[in-house]
N, C-alpha and C positions, 0 to 999 in steps of 0.2 A: 205082409209086405209084398208088393207086386213088382217084379223086375221090369225095368224099362228097356226095351230093345235098343241095342246100340249104346247103352250107357252102363258104366260100372256101378253107378249109384242106384240104390233101391229106394223106391218111394212108396209111401203108405197111402192107400185110397181110403178116404173117409166118406162113408155114406150114412145118412141119417134118415130115419123114416119120417114121413110127413106127419105133421101134427093134425089131429082131428079135433072137432069141436068139443067133444067130451073131455079129452085130455087137457085142452087149453082151459076149459071151465074149471077143472080140478086144480090146475096150477094157479089160476087166478084166485080161486077160493082159498087156497093155502096162503096166498099173499094177503088175504083179508079183503079182497075185492068181491063184492056181490053184484054181478052184472047180469043183465037179461041175456037171453039167447041171441037176440039181434045185436047186442053190443059185443058179445063173444065172436059172432060171425064177422063183425066189422074189424075186429082186432086180428083175426086169423091170418090174413095175408102178411101182416107185420111180424107175426110169430114165425112164419116161414123164413122171412128175411133174417131174423135174429138167429134162427137155427143154422142157417147157412153161414152166418158170420162166426158162430161158435165153432163150426166144423173147420173153417179156415184158420182160426186162431189155434186150434189144437193140432193142425197139420204141421209136420216138421218143416222147418225153413231150409232153403238151400244153403250150402256152405258159403256162398257169396254174401249172404245176409249177416254173417257173423260180425259183430262190432269190432273185434280185434283186427279184422282185415281192412277196416276202413279208418282205423286210428292213424292220425298223422302226428308224429312226435314233434316236428318242427312247428313252431308258432310263427305266424306271419303277421 
């Protein structure tokens, strides 16, 4: 956890290594996809986008995002 200057809250920095062609080819092979090297290269930029999304999903949410704080008891 990395302290944020001026804040009491601690935040975790999530970093993920870049996906290379060989690793992506192995992952696709495990999924049962047999692609050519050109097809793997075409998919590689999308794999980086998904890796970034996974990192954001696994990052802790701020306290303000807690559903209990946004619940409204009164029905309108």
